[in-house]
C-alpha positions as CSV (number, residue, x, y, z in Angstrom):
1,X,0.0,0.0,0.0
2,X,2.9,2.4,0.7
3,X,4.1,1.9,-2.9
4,X,0.8,3.1,-4.2
5,X,0.8,6.1,-1.9
6,X,4.3,6.9,-3.0
7,X,3.2,6.6,-6.7
8,X,0.3,9.0,-6.1
9,X,2.6,11.2,-4.2
10,X,1.9,14.9,-3.4
11,X,-1.5,15.0,-5.2
12,X,-3.2,12.5,-2.9
13,X,-2.2,14.6,0.2
14,X,-3.1,17.8,-1.6
15,X,-6.5,16.5,-2.5
16,X,-7.3,15.5,1.1
17,X,-6.1,18.9,2.4
18,X,-8.1,20.8,-0.3
19,X,-11.2,18.8,0.8
20,X,-10.7,19.8,4.4
21,X,-10.2,23.4,3.4
22,X,-13.5,23.3,1.4
23,X,-15.4,22.2,4.5
24,X,-13.9,25.0,6.6
25,X,-14.7,27.7,3.9
26,X,-18.2,26.3,3.4
27,X,-18.7,26.6,7.2
28,X,-17.6,30.2,7.1
29,X,-20.1,31.0,4.3
30,X,-22.9,29.2,6.1
31,X,-22.2,31.2,9.2
32,X,-22.0,34.6,7.5
33,X,-25.0,35.9,9.5
34,X,-24.1,34.2,12.8
35,X,-23.2,36.8,15.5
36,X,-19.7,36.4,16.9
37,X,-18.8,33.7,14.4
38,X,-15.0,33.8,13.7
39,X,-14.0,32.9,10.1
40,X,-11.3,30.3,9.9
41,X,-9.0,29.0,7.2
42,X,-6.0,26.8,6.5
43,X,-2.6,28.0,5.2
44,X,-2.3,25.4,2.4
45,X,1.4,25.9,1.9
46,X,2.2,25.5,5.6
47,X,0.1,22.4,6.0
48,X,1.5,20.8,2.9
49,X,5.0,21.3,4.4
50,X,4.0,18.6,6.8
51,X,4.1,16.1,3.9
52,X,7.4,17.3,2.5
53,X,10.5,15.2,3.2
54,X,12.4,16.2,6.3
55,X,16.1,16.2,6.6
56,X,19.1,17.7,4.9
57,X,18.9,17.9,1.1
58,X,22.0,17.4,-1.0
59,X,23.1,20.7,-2.7
60,X,24.8,20.1,-6.0
61,X,25.6,23.7,-6.7
62,X,26.7,26.6,-4.4
63,X,24.0,28.8,-5.9
64,X,21.2,26.4,-4.7
65,X,19.2,27.5,-1.7
66,X,19.0,25.3,1.3
67,X,15.7,23.7,2.4
68,X,14.3,24.9,5.7
69,X,11.4,23.0,7.3
70,X,8.8,25.2,8.8
71,X,8.4,24.7,12.6
72,X,5.2,26.7,13.0
73,X,2.6,24.2,11.7
74,X,-0.5,25.4,13.5
75,X,-3.3,24.1,11.2
76,X,-6.6,26.0,11.2
77,X,-6.3,29.7,12.0
78,X,-8.7,32.6,12.4
79,X,-9.0,35.0,9.5
80,X,-8.3,38.7,10.2
81,X,-11.2,40.8,8.7
82,X,-10.5,43.9,6.7
83,X,-13.8,45.4,7.9
84,X,-15.0,43.9,11.2
85,X,-18.8,43.8,11.7
86,X,-20.6,45.3,14.7
87,X,-22.0,41.9,15.8
88,X,-18.5,40.4,16.1
89,X,-18.8,38.2,13.0
90,X,-15.5,38.1,11.0
91,X,-16.9,36.4,7.8
92,X,-16.6,38.6,4.8
93,X,-18.8,36.9,2.2
94,X,-17.0,38.1,-1.0
95,X,-13.6,37.0,0.4
96,X,-14.9,33.6,1.5
97,X,-16.6,33.0,-1.9
98,X,-13.4,33.9,-3.7
99,X,-11.3,31.6,-1.5
100,X,-13.8,28.8,-1.9
101,X,-14.0,29.1,-5.7
102,X,-10.2,29.2,-5.9
103,X,-9.8,26.2,-3.7
104,X,-12.4,24.2,-5.7
105,X,-10.5,24.9,-8.9
106,X,-7.2,23.7,-7.3
107,X,-9.1,20.7,-5.9
108,X,-10.2,19.8,-9.5
109,X,-6.6,20.3,-10.7
110,X,-5.3,17.8,-8.1
111,X,-8.1,15.4,-8.9
112,X,-7.1,15.6,-12.6
113,X,-3.5,14.8,-11.8
114,X,-4.5,11.9,-9.6
115,X,-6.8,10.5,-12.4
116,X,-4.0,10.7,-14.9
117,X,-1.6,8.9,-12.5
118,X,-4.2,6.2,-11.8
119,X,-4.9,5.8,-15.5
120,X,-1.2,5.3,-16.3
121,X,-1.0,2.8,-13.5
122,X,-4.0,0.9,-14.9
123,X,-2.4,0.9,-18.3
124,X,0.8,-0.5,-16.9
125,X,-1.2,-3.3,-15.1
126,X,-3.1,-4.1,-18.3
127,X,0.2,-3.9,-20.3
128,X,-1.2,-1.5,-22.9
C-alpha cells in the first residue's frame, strides 16, 4: 500500500487537504450571519509542508538555496477581517466565496493529476 501512496505522491495529500479546506470555507459561508462567528482558514502551503520530506537535502551547486522545514505548523487559523462587523462576525462573504472558488479549482486540478496517474497505473497493469 505504501508503494501506491508513493506513486500517487503529493497529489493525494493535496486532495485531502483541499477537501478539508473546502469544509472550513463552506462553514464560514454558512455562518456569515451568525453573531460572533469567527472565520477560519488553513494556510495550504504551511500544511503541505508537513508532507514534505524532512532532513538535509543534497546541494549540488553553491547557488542552490538550502531547504528549511517550517516549525510553526498550526493548522486552522482565524482570518483577520478587513472590515469587522458590529456583531463580532468576521466572515466577509466576498472573500470567502473567492477563496472557496479558488480552492475548488485547485481541488479539481489535483483530482485531474490523480486521475492521470491512476490511468497510467491501470495501463501498466493491463500492459497497454
